[in-house]
PyMOL Python script that loads the backbone (N, CA, C, O; Angstrom):
from pymol import cmd

cmd.read_pdbstr("""\
ATOM      1  N   MET A   1     -13.463 -26.083  10.135  1.00  0.00           N
ATOM      2  CA  MET A   1     -12.656 -25.402   9.159  1.00  0.00           C
ATOM      3  C   MET A   1     -13.466 -24.365   8.387  1.00  0.00           C
ATOM      4  O   MET A   1     -12.890 -23.397   7.891  1.00  0.00           O
ATOM      5  N   LEU A   2     -14.773 -24.533   8.271  1.00  0.00           N
ATOM      6  CA  LEU A   2     -15.584 -23.583   7.526  1.00  0.00           C
ATOM      7  C   LEU A   2     -15.575 -22.202   8.187  1.00  0.00           C
ATOM      8  O   LEU A   2     -15.516 -21.180   7.502  1.00  0.00           O
ATOM      9  N   LYS A   3     -15.635 -22.180   9.518  1.00  0.00           N
ATOM     10  CA  LYS A   3     -15.582 -20.888  10.213  1.00  0.00           C
ATOM     11  C   LYS A   3     -14.211 -20.237  10.040  1.00  0.00           C
ATOM     12  O   LYS A   3     -14.109 -19.016   9.921  1.00  0.00           O
ATOM     13  N   GLU A   4     -13.175 -21.042  10.026  1.00  0.00           N
ATOM     14  CA  GLU A   4     -11.838 -20.492   9.795  1.00  0.00           C
ATOM     15  C   GLU A   4     -11.764 -19.819   8.423  1.00  0.00           C
ATOM     16  O   GLU A   4     -11.166 -18.751   8.283  1.00  0.00           O
ATOM     17  N   LEU A   5     -12.364 -20.438   7.426  1.00  0.00           N
ATOM     18  CA  LEU A   5     -12.409 -19.842   6.094  1.00  0.00           C
ATOM     19  C   LEU A   5     -13.147 -18.508   6.126  1.00  0.00           C
ATOM     20  O   LEU A   5     -12.685 -17.519   5.557  1.00  0.00           O
ATOM     21  N   LEU A   6     -14.292 -18.489   6.793  1.00  0.00           N
ATOM     22  CA  LEU A   6     -15.054 -17.243   6.903  1.00  0.00           C
ATOM     23  C   LEU A   6     -14.227 -16.144   7.561  1.00  0.00           C
ATOM     24  O   LEU A   6     -14.210 -15.009   7.086  1.00  0.00           O
ATOM     25  N   TRP A   7     -13.540 -16.478   8.652  1.00  0.00           N
ATOM     26  CA  TRP A   7     -12.722 -15.489   9.355  1.00  0.00           C
ATOM     27  C   TRP A   7     -11.618 -14.950   8.459  1.00  0.00           C
ATOM     28  O   TRP A   7     -11.377 -13.744   8.424  1.00  0.00           O
ATOM     29  N   GLU A   8     -10.953 -15.831   7.743  1.00  0.00           N
ATOM     30  CA  GLU A   8      -9.868 -15.398   6.866  1.00  0.00           C
ATOM     31  C   GLU A   8     -10.385 -14.469   5.775  1.00  0.00           C
ATOM     32  O   GLU A   8      -9.744 -13.469   5.454  1.00  0.00           O
ATOM     33  N   ILE A   9     -11.531 -14.792   5.212  1.00  0.00           N
ATOM     34  CA  ILE A   9     -12.124 -13.962   4.160  1.00  0.00           C
ATOM     35  C   ILE A   9     -12.536 -12.604   4.721  1.00  0.00           C
ATOM     36  O   ILE A   9     -12.392 -11.574   4.062  1.00  0.00           O
ATOM     37  N   LYS A  10     -13.046 -12.622   5.937  1.00  0.00           N
ATOM     38  CA  LYS A  10     -13.470 -11.362   6.564  1.00  0.00           C
ATOM     39  C   LYS A  10     -12.273 -10.452   6.851  1.00  0.00           C
ATOM     40  O   LYS A  10     -12.348  -9.242   6.637  1.00  0.00           O
ATOM     41  N   GLU A  11     -11.195 -11.020   7.324  1.00  0.00           N
ATOM     42  CA  GLU A  11     -10.059 -10.235   7.795  1.00  0.00           C
ATOM     43  C   GLU A  11      -9.121  -9.751   6.687  1.00  0.00           C
ATOM     44  O   GLU A  11      -8.437  -8.743   6.864  1.00  0.00           O
ATOM     45  N   ALA A  12      -9.075 -10.433   5.572  1.00  0.00           N
ATOM     46  CA  ALA A  12      -8.099 -10.092   4.536  1.00  0.00           C
ATOM     47  C   ALA A  12      -8.748  -9.319   3.388  1.00  0.00           C
ATOM     48  O   ALA A  12      -9.857  -9.650   2.969  1.00  0.00           O
ATOM     49  N   PRO A  13      -8.071  -8.304   2.885  1.00  0.00           N
ATOM     50  CA  PRO A  13      -8.623  -7.569   1.744  1.00  0.00           C
ATOM     51  C   PRO A  13      -8.587  -8.404   0.458  1.00  0.00           C
ATOM     52  O   PRO A  13      -9.424  -8.222  -0.427  1.00  0.00           O
ATOM     53  N   TYR A  14      -7.620  -9.314   0.359  1.00  0.00           N
ATOM     54  CA  TYR A  14      -7.501 -10.174  -0.817  1.00  0.00           C
ATOM     55  C   TYR A  14      -6.845 -11.471  -0.413  1.00  0.00           C
ATOM     56  O   TYR A  14      -5.850 -11.473   0.311  1.00  0.00           O
ATOM     57  N   LEU A  15      -7.397 -12.575  -0.879  1.00  0.00           N
ATOM     58  CA  LEU A  15      -6.812 -13.897  -0.641  1.00  0.00           C
ATOM     59  C   LEU A  15      -7.010 -14.752  -1.878  1.00  0.00           C
ATOM     60  O   LEU A  15      -8.039 -14.663  -2.548  1.00  0.00           O
ATOM     61  N   SER A  16      -6.041 -15.562  -2.170  1.00  0.00           N
ATOM     62  CA  SER A  16      -6.214 -16.566  -3.212  1.00  0.00           C
ATOM     63  C   SER A  16      -6.517 -17.900  -2.523  1.00  0.00           C
ATOM     64  O   SER A  16      -6.286 -18.066  -1.326  1.00  0.00           O
ATOM     65  N   LYS A  17      -7.027 -18.821  -3.293  1.00  0.00           N
ATOM     66  CA  LYS A  17      -7.293 -20.151  -2.729  1.00  0.00           C
ATOM     67  C   LYS A  17      -5.987 -20.782  -2.232  1.00  0.00           C
ATOM     68  O   LYS A  17      -5.952 -21.438  -1.191  1.00  0.00           O
ATOM     69  N   MET A  18      -4.929 -20.568  -2.994  1.00  0.00           N
ATOM     70  CA  MET A  18      -3.640 -21.143  -2.616  1.00  0.00           C
ATOM     71  C   MET A  18      -3.140 -20.541  -1.303  1.00  0.00           C
ATOM     72  O   MET A  18      -2.629 -21.261  -0.446  1.00  0.00           O
ATOM     73  N   SER A  19      -3.285 -19.225  -1.141  1.00  0.00           N
ATOM     74  CA  SER A  19      -2.820 -18.618   0.107  1.00  0.00           C
ATOM     75  C   SER A  19      -3.676 -19.067   1.290  1.00  0.00           C
ATOM     76  O   SER A  19      -3.169 -19.211   2.403  1.00  0.00           O
ATOM     77  N   LEU A  20      -4.965 -19.288   1.056  1.00  0.00           N
ATOM     78  CA  LEU A  20      -5.823 -19.845   2.117  1.00  0.00           C
ATOM     79  C   LEU A  20      -5.354 -21.243   2.501  1.00  0.00           C
ATOM     80  O   LEU A  20      -5.274 -21.578   3.683  1.00  0.00           O
ATOM     81  N   ALA A  21      -5.046 -22.052   1.497  1.00  0.00           N
ATOM     82  CA  ALA A  21      -4.587 -23.419   1.757  1.00  0.00           C
ATOM     83  C   ALA A  21      -3.288 -23.408   2.566  1.00  0.00           C
ATOM     84  O   ALA A  21      -3.123 -24.196   3.497  1.00  0.00           O
ATOM     85  N   GLU A  22      -2.380 -22.522   2.209  1.00  0.00           N
ATOM     86  CA  GLU A  22      -1.110 -22.438   2.935  1.00  0.00           C
ATOM     87  C   GLU A  22      -1.318 -21.937   4.359  1.00  0.00           C
ATOM     88  O   GLU A  22      -0.753 -22.486   5.304  1.00  0.00           O
ATOM     89  N   LYS A  23      -2.126 -20.898   4.509  1.00  0.00           N
ATOM     90  CA  LYS A  23      -2.342 -20.312   5.834  1.00  0.00           C
ATOM     91  C   LYS A  23      -3.045 -21.287   6.781  1.00  0.00           C
ATOM     92  O   LYS A  23      -2.699 -21.383   7.958  1.00  0.00           O
ATOM     93  N   LEU A  24      -4.036 -22.009   6.250  1.00  0.00           N
ATOM     94  CA  LEU A  24      -4.784 -22.956   7.082  1.00  0.00           C
ATOM     95  C   LEU A  24      -4.164 -24.349   7.094  1.00  0.00           C
ATOM     96  O   LEU A  24      -4.665 -25.257   7.758  1.00  0.00           O
ATOM     97  N   GLU A  25      -3.068 -24.507   6.354  1.00  0.00           N
ATOM     98  CA  GLU A  25      -2.358 -25.787   6.266  1.00  0.00           C
ATOM     99  C   GLU A  25      -3.295 -26.930   5.863  1.00  0.00           C
ATOM    100  O   GLU A  25      -3.343 -27.981   6.501  1.00  0.00           O
ATOM    101  N   GLN A  26      -4.033 -26.682   4.786  1.00  0.00           N
ATOM    102  CA  GLN A  26      -4.983 -27.653   4.249  1.00  0.00           C
ATOM    103  C   GLN A  26      -4.735 -27.808   2.750  1.00  0.00           C
ATOM    104  O   GLN A  26      -4.199 -26.900   2.114  1.00  0.00           O
ATOM    105  N   PRO A  27      -5.121 -28.948   2.184  1.00  0.00           N
ATOM    106  CA  PRO A  27      -4.975 -29.123   0.735  1.00  0.00           C
ATOM    107  C   PRO A  27      -5.886 -28.151  -0.027  1.00  0.00           C
ATOM    108  O   PRO A  27      -6.964 -27.791   0.446  1.00  0.00           O
ATOM    109  N   LEU A  28      -5.438 -27.740  -1.195  1.00  0.00           N
ATOM    110  CA  LEU A  28      -6.199 -26.814  -2.024  1.00  0.00           C
ATOM    111  C   LEU A  28      -7.603 -27.353  -2.318  1.00  0.00           C
ATOM    112  O   LEU A  28      -8.571 -26.592  -2.302  1.00  0.00           O
ATOM    113  N   ALA A  29      -7.719 -28.640  -2.582  1.00  0.00           N
ATOM    114  CA  ALA A  29      -9.029 -29.234  -2.888  1.00  0.00           C
ATOM    115  C   ALA A  29      -9.996 -29.064  -1.719  1.00  0.00           C
ATOM    116  O   ALA A  29     -11.188 -28.838  -1.930  1.00  0.00           O
ATOM    117  N   LEU A  30      -9.497 -29.171  -0.497  1.00  0.00           N
ATOM    118  CA  LEU A  30     -10.349 -28.993   0.681  1.00  0.00           C
ATOM    119  C   LEU A  30     -10.813 -27.537   0.800  1.00  0.00           C
ATOM    120  O   LEU A  30     -11.957 -27.282   1.176  1.00  0.00           O
ATOM    121  N   ILE A  31      -9.945 -26.597   0.487  1.00  0.00           N
ATOM    122  CA  ILE A  31     -10.303 -25.173   0.509  1.00  0.00           C
ATOM    123  C   ILE A  31     -11.376 -24.895  -0.544  1.00  0.00           C
ATOM    124  O   ILE A  31     -12.363 -24.214  -0.265  1.00  0.00           O
ATOM    125  N   GLU A  32     -11.183 -25.418  -1.741  1.00  0.00           N
ATOM    126  CA  GLU A  32     -12.163 -25.227  -2.810  1.00  0.00           C
ATOM    127  C   GLU A  32     -13.515 -25.805  -2.422  1.00  0.00           C
ATOM    128  O   GLU A  32     -14.549 -25.182  -2.665  1.00  0.00           O
ATOM    129  N   ASP A  33     -13.516 -26.985  -1.825  1.00  0.00           N
ATOM    130  CA  ASP A  33     -14.751 -27.613  -1.377  1.00  0.00           C
ATOM    131  C   ASP A  33     -15.412 -26.777  -0.277  1.00  0.00           C
ATOM    132  O   ASP A  33     -16.628 -26.582  -0.284  1.00  0.00           O
ATOM    133  N   GLY A  34     -14.609 -26.289   0.658  1.00  0.00           N
ATOM    134  CA  GLY A  34     -15.145 -25.469   1.737  1.00  0.00           C
ATOM    135  C   GLY A  34     -15.780 -24.191   1.223  1.00  0.00           C
ATOM    136  O   GLY A  34     -16.852 -23.800   1.686  1.00  0.00           O
ATOM    137  N   LEU A  35     -15.128 -23.534   0.268  1.00  0.00           N
ATOM    138  CA  LEU A  35     -15.684 -22.314  -0.309  1.00  0.00           C
ATOM    139  C   LEU A  35     -17.002 -22.605  -1.033  1.00  0.00           C
ATOM    140  O   LEU A  35     -17.965 -21.849  -0.906  1.00  0.00           O
ATOM    141  N   ALA A  36     -17.038 -23.699  -1.788  1.00  0.00           N
ATOM    142  CA  ALA A  36     -18.266 -24.070  -2.492  1.00  0.00           C
ATOM    143  C   ALA A  36     -19.401 -24.344  -1.502  1.00  0.00           C
ATOM    144  O   ALA A  36     -20.543 -23.947  -1.735  1.00  0.00           O
ATOM    145  N   ARG A  37     -19.085 -25.017  -0.409  1.00  0.00           N
ATOM    146  CA  ARG A  37     -20.105 -25.298   0.609  1.00  0.00           C
ATOM    147  C   ARG A  37     -20.625 -24.016   1.256  1.00  0.00           C
ATOM    148  O   ARG A  37     -21.825 -23.876   1.491  1.00  0.00           O
ATOM    149  N   LEU A  38     -19.717 -23.081   1.544  1.00  0.00           N
ATOM    150  CA  LEU A  38     -20.119 -21.819   2.161  1.00  0.00           C
ATOM    151  C   LEU A  38     -21.005 -20.999   1.228  1.00  0.00           C
ATOM    152  O   LEU A  38     -21.913 -20.303   1.682  1.00  0.00           O
ATOM    153  N   VAL A  39     -20.742 -21.081  -0.070  1.00  0.00           N
ATOM    154  CA  VAL A  39     -21.608 -20.414  -1.050  1.00  0.00           C
ATOM    155  C   VAL A  39     -22.986 -21.087  -1.047  1.00  0.00           C
ATOM    156  O   VAL A  39     -24.012 -20.409  -1.009  1.00  0.00           O
ATOM    157  N   GLN A  40     -23.002 -22.417  -1.087  1.00  0.00           N
ATOM    158  CA  GLN A  40     -24.268 -23.167  -1.076  1.00  0.00           C
ATOM    159  C   GLN A  40     -25.086 -22.887   0.180  1.00  0.00           C
ATOM    160  O   GLN A  40     -26.314 -22.816   0.128  1.00  0.00           O
ATOM    161  N   MET A  41     -24.404 -22.730   1.296  1.00  0.00           N
ATOM    162  CA  MET A  41     -25.085 -22.502   2.574  1.00  0.00           C
ATOM    163  C   MET A  41     -25.524 -21.043   2.751  1.00  0.00           C
ATOM    164  O   MET A  41     -26.252 -20.717   3.689  1.00  0.00           O
ATOM    165  N   GLY A  42     -25.080 -20.174   1.846  1.00  0.00           N
ATOM    166  CA  GLY A  42     -25.496 -18.785   1.897  1.00  0.00           C
ATOM    167  C   GLY A  42     -24.627 -17.884   2.760  1.00  0.00           C
ATOM    168  O   GLY A  42     -25.015 -16.749   3.040  1.00  0.00           O
ATOM    169  N   TYR A  43     -23.459 -18.360   3.191  1.00  0.00           N
ATOM    170  CA  TYR A  43     -22.560 -17.544   4.013  1.00  0.00           C
ATOM    171  C   TYR A  43     -21.625 -16.691   3.158  1.00  0.00           C
ATOM    172  O   TYR A  43     -21.106 -15.674   3.618  1.00  0.00           O
ATOM    173  N   LEU A  44     -21.418 -17.109   1.919  1.00  0.00           N
ATOM    174  CA  LEU A  44     -20.599 -16.361   0.968  1.00  0.00           C
ATOM    175  C   LEU A  44     -21.402 -16.159  -0.306  1.00  0.00           C
ATOM    176  O   LEU A  44     -22.263 -16.968  -0.652  1.00  0.00           O
ATOM    177  N   LYS A  45     -21.103 -15.058  -1.000  1.00  0.00           N
ATOM    178  CA  LYS A  45     -21.671 -14.869  -2.332  1.00  0.00           C
ATOM    179  C   LYS A  45     -20.512 -14.821  -3.310  1.00  0.00           C
ATOM    180  O   LYS A  45     -19.433 -14.314  -3.003  1.00  0.00           O
ATOM    181  N   GLU A  46     -20.757 -15.351  -4.475  1.00  0.00           N
ATOM    182  CA  GLU A  46     -19.724 -15.444  -5.497  1.00  0.00           C
ATOM    183  C   GLU A  46     -20.012 -14.441  -6.602  1.00  0.00           C
ATOM    184  O   GLU A  46     -21.166 -14.247  -6.982  1.00  0.00           O
ATOM    185  N   ASP A  47     -18.976 -13.810  -7.115  1.00  0.00           N
ATOM    186  CA  ASP A  47     -19.118 -12.857  -8.203  1.00  0.00           C
ATOM    187  C   ASP A  47     -18.133 -13.241  -9.296  1.00  0.00           C
ATOM    188  O   ASP A  47     -16.946 -13.436  -9.035  1.00  0.00           O
ATOM    189  N   SER A  48     -18.627 -13.345 -10.506  1.00  0.00           N
ATOM    190  CA  SER A  48     -17.773 -13.714 -11.638  1.00  0.00           C
ATOM    191  C   SER A  48     -17.182 -12.504 -12.331  1.00  0.00           C
ATOM    192  O   SER A  48     -16.492 -12.651 -13.340  1.00  0.00           O
ATOM    193  N   GLY A  49     -17.430 -11.332 -11.825  1.00  0.00           N
ATOM    194  CA  GLY A  49     -16.902 -10.126 -12.441  1.00  0.00           C
ATOM    195  C   GLY A  49     -17.658  -9.766 -13.697  1.00  0.00           C
ATOM    196  O   GLY A  49     -18.862 -10.006 -13.793  1.00  0.00           O
ATOM    197  N   VAL A  50     -16.970  -9.200 -14.650  1.00  0.00           N
ATOM    198  CA  VAL A  50     -17.614  -8.734 -15.887  1.00  0.00           C
ATOM    199  C   VAL A  50     -17.465  -9.737 -17.025  1.00  0.00           C
ATOM    200  O   VAL A  50     -17.659  -9.372 -18.185  1.00  0.00           O
ATOM    201  N   PHE A  51     -17.136 -10.952 -16.737  1.00  0.00           N
ATOM    202  CA  PHE A  51     -16.887 -11.935 -17.787  1.00  0.00           C
ATOM    203  C   PHE A  51     -18.138 -12.717 -18.162  1.00  0.00           C
ATOM    204  O   PHE A  51     -18.069 -13.909 -18.459  1.00  0.00           O
ATOM    205  N   ASP A  52     -19.265 -12.047 -18.145  1.00  0.00           N
ATOM    206  CA  ASP A  52     -20.507 -12.675 -18.573  1.00  0.00           C
ATOM    207  C   ASP A  52     -20.737 -12.391 -20.052  1.00  0.00           C
ATOM    208  O   ASP A  52     -21.876 -12.294 -20.509  1.00  0.00           O
ATOM    209  N   CYS A  53     -19.676 -12.264 -20.770  1.00  0.00           N
ATOM    210  CA  CYS A  53     -19.710 -11.888 -22.179  1.00  0.00           C
ATOM    211  C   CYS A  53     -20.256 -13.039 -23.018  1.00  0.00           C
ATOM    212  O   CYS A  53     -19.890 -14.199 -22.827  1.00  0.00           O
ATOM    213  N   GLU A  54     -21.135 -12.692 -23.945  1.00  0.00           N
ATOM    214  CA  GLU A  54     -21.719 -13.711 -24.812  1.00  0.00           C
ATOM    215  C   GLU A  54     -21.029 -13.772 -26.176  1.00  0.00           C
ATOM    216  O   GLU A  54     -21.266 -14.699 -26.950  1.00  0.00           O
ATOM    217  N   LEU A  55     -20.186 -12.799 -26.466  1.00  0.00           N
ATOM    218  CA  LEU A  55     -19.474 -12.785 -27.737  1.00  0.00           C
ATOM    219  C   LEU A  55     -18.289 -13.738 -27.704  1.00  0.00           C
ATOM    220  O   LEU A  55     -17.567 -13.788 -26.708  1.00  0.00           O
ATOM    221  N   PRO A  56     -18.077 -14.495 -28.772  1.00  0.00           N
ATOM    222  CA  PRO A  56     -16.842 -15.280 -28.828  1.00  0.00           C
ATOM    223  C   PRO A  56     -15.650 -14.320 -28.939  1.00  0.00           C
ATOM    224  O   PRO A  56     -15.765 -13.260 -29.554  1.00  0.00           O
ATOM    225  N   CYS A  57     -14.541 -14.678 -28.362  1.00  0.00           N
ATOM    226  CA  CYS A  57     -13.373 -13.786 -28.321  1.00  0.00           C
ATOM    227  C   CYS A  57     -12.953 -13.292 -29.707  1.00  0.00           C
ATOM    228  O   CYS A  57     -12.562 -12.135 -29.859  1.00  0.00           O
ATOM    229  N   LYS A  58     -13.030 -14.153 -30.705  1.00  0.00           N
ATOM    230  CA  LYS A  58     -12.580 -13.765 -32.048  1.00  0.00           C
ATOM    231  C   LYS A  58     -13.401 -12.618 -32.624  1.00  0.00           C
ATOM    232  O   LYS A  58     -12.905 -11.860 -33.457  1.00  0.00           O
ATOM    233  N   LYS A  59     -14.643 -12.484 -32.191  1.00  0.00           N
ATOM    234  CA  LYS A  59     -15.506 -11.434 -32.725  1.00  0.00           C
ATOM    235  C   LYS A  59     -15.603 -10.231 -31.787  1.00  0.00           C
ATOM    236  O   LYS A  59     -16.295  -9.262 -32.099  1.00  0.00           O
ATOM    237  N   CYS A  60     -14.936 -10.280 -30.673  1.00  0.00           N
ATOM    238  CA  CYS A  60     -15.034  -9.222 -29.674  1.00  0.00           C
ATOM    239  C   CYS A  60     -14.074  -8.078 -30.001  1.00  0.00           C
ATOM    240  O   CYS A  60     -12.887  -8.314 -30.227  1.00  0.00           O
ATOM    241  N   PRO A  61     -14.574  -6.845 -30.027  1.00  0.00           N
ATOM    242  CA  PRO A  61     -13.681  -5.711 -30.302  1.00  0.00           C
ATOM    243  C   PRO A  61     -12.712  -5.427 -29.150  1.00  0.00           C
ATOM    244  O   PRO A  61     -11.741  -4.693 -29.335  1.00  0.00           O
ATOM    245  N   TYR A  62     -12.957  -5.988 -27.979  1.00  0.00           N
ATOM    246  CA  TYR A  62     -12.099  -5.749 -26.814  1.00  0.00           C
ATOM    247  C   TYR A  62     -11.163  -6.921 -26.511  1.00  0.00           C
ATOM    248  O   TYR A  62     -10.507  -6.937 -25.469  1.00  0.00           O
ATOM    249  N   ALA A  63     -11.101  -7.886 -27.403  1.00  0.00           N
ATOM    250  CA  ALA A  63     -10.322  -9.102 -27.148  1.00  0.00           C
ATOM    251  C   ALA A  63      -8.852  -8.817 -26.845  1.00  0.00           C
ATOM    252  O   ALA A  63      -8.260  -9.482 -25.994  1.00  0.00           O
ATOM    253  N   ALA A  64      -8.264  -7.854 -27.517  1.00  0.00           N
ATOM    254  CA  ALA A  64      -6.845  -7.552 -27.311  1.00  0.00           C
ATOM    255  C   ALA A  64      -6.587  -6.984 -25.913  1.00  0.00           C
ATOM    256  O   ALA A  64      -5.502  -7.172 -25.364  1.00  0.00           O
ATOM    257  N   ALA A  65      -7.562  -6.297 -25.336  1.00  0.00           N
ATOM    258  CA  ALA A  65      -7.388  -5.669 -24.024  1.00  0.00           C
ATOM    259  C   ALA A  65      -7.944  -6.532 -22.887  1.00  0.00           C
ATOM    260  O   ALA A  65      -7.754  -6.213 -21.714  1.00  0.00           O
ATOM    261  N   CYS A  66      -8.605  -7.583 -23.227  1.00  0.00           N
ATOM    262  CA  CYS A  66      -9.280  -8.428 -22.236  1.00  0.00           C
ATOM    263  C   CYS A  66      -8.292  -9.365 -21.545  1.00  0.00           C
ATOM    264  O   CYS A  66      -7.366  -9.879 -22.173  1.00  0.00           O
ATOM    265  N   GLY A  67      -8.495  -9.578 -20.264  1.00  0.00           N
ATOM    266  CA  GLY A  67      -7.663 -10.531 -19.535  1.00  0.00           C
ATOM    267  C   GLY A  67      -7.961 -11.962 -19.913  1.00  0.00           C
ATOM    268  O   GLY A  67      -7.111 -12.831 -19.715  1.00  0.00           O
ATOM    269  N   LYS A  68      -9.107 -12.234 -20.436  1.00  0.00           N
ATOM    270  CA  LYS A  68      -9.564 -13.544 -20.902  1.00  0.00           C
ATOM    271  C   LYS A  68      -9.596 -14.624 -19.825  1.00  0.00           C
ATOM    272  O   LYS A  68      -9.987 -15.759 -20.098  1.00  0.00           O
ATOM    273  N   VAL A  69      -9.195 -14.286 -18.626  1.00  0.00           N
ATOM    274  CA  VAL A  69      -9.232 -15.251 -17.541  1.00  0.00           C
ATOM    275  C   VAL A  69     -10.182 -14.708 -16.478  1.00  0.00           C
ATOM    276  O   VAL A  69      -9.848 -13.762 -15.765  1.00  0.00           O
ATOM    277  N   PRO A  70     -11.350 -15.301 -16.374  1.00  0.00           N
ATOM    278  CA  PRO A  70     -12.300 -14.786 -15.382  1.00  0.00           C
ATOM    279  C   PRO A  70     -11.780 -14.980 -13.959  1.00  0.00           C
ATOM    280  O   PRO A  70     -11.229 -16.027 -13.619  1.00  0.00           O
ATOM    281  N   ILE A  71     -11.962 -13.971 -13.157  1.00  0.00           N
ATOM    282  CA  ILE A  71     -11.560 -14.039 -11.761  1.00  0.00           C
ATOM    283  C   ILE A  71     -12.822 -14.055 -10.914  1.00  0.00           C
ATOM    284  O   ILE A  71     -13.609 -13.109 -10.926  1.00  0.00           O
ATOM    285  N   LYS A  72     -12.999 -15.133 -10.189  1.00  0.00           N
ATOM    286  CA  LYS A  72     -14.153 -15.232  -9.304  1.00  0.00           C
ATOM    287  C   LYS A  72     -13.767 -14.691  -7.935  1.00  0.00           C
ATOM    288  O   LYS A  72     -12.696 -14.994  -7.407  1.00  0.00           O
ATOM    289  N   THR A  73     -14.644 -13.900  -7.383  1.00  0.00           N
ATOM    290  CA  THR A  73     -14.411 -13.398  -6.042  1.00  0.00           C
ATOM    291  C   THR A  73     -15.536 -13.872  -5.142  1.00  0.00           C
ATOM    292  O   THR A  73     -16.627 -14.198  -5.609  1.00  0.00           O
ATOM    293  N   VAL A  74     -15.259 -13.907  -3.849  1.00  0.00           N
ATOM    294  CA  VAL A  74     -16.290 -14.239  -2.877  1.00  0.00           C
ATOM    295  C   VAL A  74     -16.301 -13.154  -1.809  1.00  0.00           C
ATOM    296  O   VAL A  74     -15.279 -12.531  -1.523  1.00  0.00           O
ATOM    297  N   ALA A  75     -17.459 -12.947  -1.234  1.00  0.00           N
ATOM    298  CA  ALA A  75     -17.613 -11.970  -0.157  1.00  0.00           C
ATOM    299  C   ALA A  75     -18.602 -12.523   0.855  1.00  0.00           C
ATOM    300  O   ALA A  75     -19.473 -13.326   0.519  1.00  0.00           O
ATOM    301  N   LEU A  76     -18.457 -12.091   2.079  1.00  0.00           N
ATOM    302  CA  LEU A  76     -19.389 -12.504   3.118  1.00  0.00           C
ATOM    303  C   LEU A  76     -20.772 -11.941   2.836  1.00  0.00           C
ATOM    304  O   LEU A  76     -20.915 -10.799   2.401  1.00  0.00           O
ATOM    305  N   THR A  77     -21.777 -12.749   3.088  1.00  0.00           N
ATOM    306  CA  THR A  77     -23.156 -12.266   3.022  1.00  0.00           C
ATOM    307  C   THR A  77     -23.537 -11.785   4.427  1.00  0.00           C
ATOM    308  O   THR A  77     -22.764 -11.931   5.374  1.00  0.00           O
ATOM    309  N   LYS A  78     -24.709 -11.224   4.546  1.00  0.00           N
ATOM    310  CA  LYS A  78     -25.183 -10.815   5.881  1.00  0.00           C
ATOM    311  C   LYS A  78     -25.275 -12.030   6.805  1.00  0.00           C
ATOM    312  O   LYS A  78     -24.998 -11.936   8.000  1.00  0.00           O
ATOM    313  N   LYS A  79     -25.663 -13.161   6.241  1.00  0.00           N
ATOM    314  CA  LYS A  79     -25.737 -14.397   7.024  1.00  0.00           C
ATOM    315  C   LYS A  79     -24.345 -14.799   7.519  1.00  0.00           C
ATOM    316  O   LYS A  79     -24.197 -15.237   8.660  1.00  0.00           O
ATOM    317  N   GLY A  80     -23.341 -14.653   6.679  1.00  0.00           N
ATOM    318  CA  GLY A  80     -21.967 -14.957   7.066  1.00  0.00           C
ATOM    319  C   GLY A  80     -21.456 -14.009   8.141  1.00  0.00           C
ATOM    320  O   GLY A  80     -20.792 -14.432   9.087  1.00  0.00           O
ATOM    321  N   GLU A  81     -21.772 -12.716   7.990  1.00  0.00           N
ATOM    322  CA  GLU A  81     -21.376 -11.734   8.997  1.00  0.00           C
ATOM    323  C   GLU A  81     -22.043 -12.027  10.338  1.00  0.00           C
ATOM    324  O   GLU A  81     -21.432 -11.885  11.397  1.00  0.00           O
ATOM    325  N   LYS A  82     -23.295 -12.434  10.272  1.00  0.00           N
ATOM    326  CA  LYS A  82     -24.055 -12.722  11.489  1.00  0.00           C
ATOM    327  C   LYS A  82     -23.464 -13.903  12.258  1.00  0.00           C
ATOM    328  O   LYS A  82     -23.367 -13.855  13.484  1.00  0.00           O
ATOM    329  N   VAL A  83     -23.078 -14.940  11.565  1.00  0.00           N
ATOM    330  CA  VAL A  83     -22.524 -16.112  12.239  1.00  0.00           C
ATOM    331  C   VAL A  83     -21.178 -15.782  12.882  1.00  0.00           C
ATOM    332  O   VAL A  83     -20.848 -16.327  13.935  1.00  0.00           O
ATOM    333  N   LEU A  84     -20.403 -14.900  12.264  1.00  0.00           N
ATOM    334  CA  LEU A  84     -19.129 -14.513  12.864  1.00  0.00           C
ATOM    335  C   LEU A  84     -19.329 -13.562  14.036  1.00  0.00           C
ATOM    336  O   LEU A  84     -18.558 -13.593  14.995  1.00  0.00           O
ATOM    337  N   ALA A  85     -20.339 -12.731  13.971  1.00  0.00           N
ATOM    338  CA  ALA A  85     -20.622 -11.794  15.060  1.00  0.00           C
ATOM    339  C   ALA A  85     -21.116 -12.521  16.308  1.00  0.00           C
ATOM    340  O   ALA A  85     -20.998 -12.007  17.420  1.00  0.00           O
ATOM    341  N   ALA A  86     -21.667 -13.715  16.120  1.00  0.00           N
ATOM    342  CA  ALA A  86     -22.200 -14.484  17.250  1.00  0.00           C
ATOM    343  C   ALA A  86     -21.100 -15.087  18.105  1.00  0.00           C
ATOM    344  O   ALA A  86     -21.369 -15.576  19.203  1.00  0.00           O
ATOM    345  N   GLU A  87     -19.871 -15.059  17.622  1.00  0.00           N
ATOM    346  CA  GLU A  87     -18.766 -15.655  18.390  1.00  0.00           C
ATOM    347  C   GLU A  87     -18.199 -14.705  19.388  1.00  0.00           C
ATOM    348  O   GLU A  87     -17.265 -15.053  20.111  1.00  0.00           O
TER     349      GLU A  87
END
""", "prot")
cmd.dss("prot")
cmd.show_as("cartoon", "prot")
cmd.util.cbc("prot")
cmd.orient("prot")
């Protein structure tokens, strides 16, 4: 299933965990675990976006315009691309 996750991430411009779970017909928890494992193994890299803010929201001048919900993204690493190219 880990390779299936890699393929789906490679082929789609955008995927949510829920859409991955539906497409692969697997429980969401299994998808989350698979993504975490792929990050640990170095096949995916995770990006937290610009939400590395150290200011509490109440003191932030951008709080009104902020989404306040961090969106984590993942992308294939060179190692991930290499394993898919070997197939």
